[in-house]
C-alpha positions in Angstrom: -35.5 26.4 42.8 -36.1 27.5 46.4 -34.5 24.6 48.3 -32.2 21.6 47.7 -35.4 19.4 47.8 -36.8 21.5 44.9 -33.7 21.0 43.0 -33.6 17.2 43.6 -37.2 16.9 42.6 -36.5 19.0 39.4 -33.4 16.9 38.5 -35.5 13.7 38.9 -38.4 15.1 36.9 -36.3 16.1 34.0 -34.4 12.8 34.1 -31.7 14.0 31.6 -27.9 13.4 32.0 -27.2 17.0 31.4 -29.2 18.1 34.4 -27.8 16.3 37.4 -26.0 18.8 39.7 -26.9 21.5 42.2 -25.3 24.9 42.7 -26.3 25.9 46.1 -26.1 29.4 47.6 -25.8 29.7 51.4 -27.1 33.3 51.5 -30.4 32.3 50.0 -30.5 28.9 51.7 -30.6 30.9 55.0 -34.2 31.8 54.0 -35.4 28.6 52.4 -33.8 25.7 54.4 -34.5 24.6 57.9 -30.9 23.8 58.6 -28.2 24.3 55.9 -25.9 21.3 56.9 -28.9 18.9 56.4 -29.6 20.5 53.0 -26.0 19.9 52.1 -26.1 16.3 53.3 -29.5 15.9 51.3 -27.8 17.3 48.1 -24.9 14.8 48.6 -22.9 14.2 45.5 -25.2 16.3 43.4 -23.7 19.4 45.0 -21.1 20.6 42.6 -20.8 24.2 43.9 -21.7 25.9 47.1 -21.5 29.7 47.1 -20.8 31.2 50.6 -21.9 34.5 51.7 -22.3 35.3 55.3 -25.6 36.5 56.7 -24.7 40.3 56.1 -22.8 39.6 52.9 -19.5 40.7 54.6 -16.5 38.7 55.1 -17.1 35.1 56.3 -17.1 35.2 60.1 -18.4 38.7 60.2 -22.1 37.5 60.4 -24.0 34.8 62.1 -23.5 31.9 59.9 -22.3 28.7 61.5 -19.5 27.8 59.1 -18.1 25.0 61.1 -21.2 22.7 60.6 -21.4 23.7 56.9 -17.7 22.8 56.5 -18.4 19.4 58.3 -21.3 18.6 56.0 -19.2 19.6 53.0 -16.7 17.0 54.1 -19.3 14.3 54.6 -20.5 14.8 51.0 -17.0 14.8 49.5 -17.1 18.5 48.5 -13.3 18.5 48.9 -12.7 16.5 45.7 -11.6 17.6 42.3 -14.4 19.1 40.3 -16.2 20.3 43.4 -16.1 23.9 44.5 -16.8 26.2 47.5 -17.0 29.7 46.3 -17.0 32.6 48.8 -17.9 35.9 47.6 -18.2 38.8 50.1 -20.2 41.4 48.2 -20.1 44.0 51.0 -23.1 45.5 53.0 -25.9 47.4 51.7 -29.6 46.9 50.7 -28.7 46.2 47.3 -25.8 43.6 47.3 -24.8 44.2 43.6 -23.7 47.9 43.9 -20.7 46.8 42.0 -22.9 46.9 39.0 -23.8 50.5 39.2 -21.3 52.0 41.6 -17.5 52.4 41.6 -16.1 49.5 43.8 -13.6 50.2 46.3 -10.8 47.8 45.5 -9.2 48.2 49.0 -12.4 47.3 50.6 -13.1 44.4 48.4 -9.5 43.1 48.8 -10.0 43.3 52.7 -13.3 41.4 52.4 -11.7 38.6 50.3 -8.6 38.5 52.5 -10.8 38.1 55.6 -13.0 35.5 54.0 -10.2 33.3 52.9 -8.5 33.7 56.2 -11.6 32.8 58.2 -12.5 29.9 56.0 -9.1 28.3 56.4 -9.0 28.9 60.1 -12.4 27.2 60.6 -11.5 24.5 58.1 -8.3 23.7 60.2 -10.3 23.8 63.5 -12.9 21.2 62.1 -10.2 19.0 60.7 -8.4 19.0 64.1 -11.7 17.6 65.5 -11.4 14.3 63.5 -10.9 11.2 65.5 
């Protein structure tokens, strides 16, 4: 699938109870979707997991992704319910994002990426929640 629309069309074409959900990946959606928050809204309750990676694969907040609008759209589709997931995974910079498969990972660098990602996500989520009427 290249877009949420592709995934929905596939789900509808297969028409099977075992094929009903979407696992989105923000990093790839940056290329295929016109506007990620609208794609999240289109996926609606079919979205079971959203994988977050910033535009440069560093920690959230270190790239150009507008996390606030994505968090807003996640709340609108009920992504904060049990059984739904948002899974950030900063892989680190580089032409090949999966260096950990072939190279020796640096645990201190990876720990920092994860720490910074969690901190930034929580900060932005709190800021978004403070905007509620």
